C-alpha positions as CSV (number, residue, x, y, z in Angstrom):
1,M,7.1,130.5,59.8
2,A,6.2,134.0,60.6
3,L,3.3,132.9,62.8
4,A,5.5,130.6,64.8
5,R,8.1,133.5,65.2
6,E,5.5,135.9,66.5
7,I,4.1,133.3,68.9
8,N,7.7,132.5,70.1
9,E,8.4,136.2,70.7
10,R,5.3,136.5,72.9
11,L,6.2,133.4,74.8
12,D,9.7,134.7,75.3
13,A,8.2,138.0,76.6
14,I,6.3,136.0,79.2
15,L,9.5,134.5,80.5
16,T,11.0,137.9,81.1
17,L,8.1,139.1,83.3
18,G,8.7,139.6,86.9
19,D,6.2,139.7,89.8
20,G,3.9,142.6,90.5
21,E,0.8,144.3,89.2
22,K,2.4,145.7,86.0
23,S,3.6,142.2,85.2
24,K,0.1,140.8,85.7
25,K,-1.3,143.4,83.3
26,A,1.5,142.7,80.8
27,L,0.9,139.0,81.1
28,Q,-2.8,139.5,80.3
29,T,-1.9,141.7,77.3
30,I,0.5,139.0,76.0
31,I,-2.2,136.4,76.5
32,D,-4.7,138.5,74.6
33,E,-2.2,139.0,71.8
34,L,-1.6,135.3,71.6
35,N,-5.3,134.6,71.4
36,V,-5.6,137.0,68.5
37,L,-2.7,135.5,66.7
38,T,-3.9,132.0,67.2
39,H,-7.6,132.5,67.0
40,N,-7.9,131.2,70.6
41,G,-5.6,128.3,69.8
42,Q,-7.5,127.1,66.7
43,N,-4.9,128.4,64.2
44,V,-1.8,126.7,65.5
45,R,-2.5,123.0,65.2
46,N,0.7,121.2,64.1
47,V,2.8,124.4,63.9
48,F,5.4,123.4,66.5
49,N,5.4,119.6,66.0
50,N,6.6,119.5,62.4
51,I,8.9,116.4,62.1
52,Y,10.6,118.1,59.1
53,Y,11.6,121.2,61.1
54,I,13.7,123.6,59.2
55,N,16.1,125.6,61.3
56,D,15.5,129.4,61.2
57,F,18.9,130.8,60.6
58,T,17.7,134.4,60.9
59,Q,16.4,133.7,64.4
60,D,19.7,131.9,65.3
61,R,21.7,134.9,64.1
62,K,19.5,137.3,66.2
63,I,19.9,135.2,69.3
64,R,23.7,134.8,68.7
65,N,24.0,138.6,68.4
66,E,22.0,139.2,71.5
67,T,24.1,136.7,73.4
68,K,27.3,138.4,72.3
69,G,26.0,141.8,73.4
70,S,25.2,140.5,76.9
71,D,28.7,139.1,77.5
């Protein structure tokens, strides 16, 4: 589950990027990190399509706390 969490964190970071040259560099850095984590996509087969998905309560708690802080 740790690999999926790390990948999701990088994907979430992509969503927060804006426009501009710094964002393009940051995007490339994140893509490079994803490629390292996933061995260029070869290491993540069937990670996100598990029909027996187990909810990650730690991640849910983190999101809930972040949402409370932004209200």
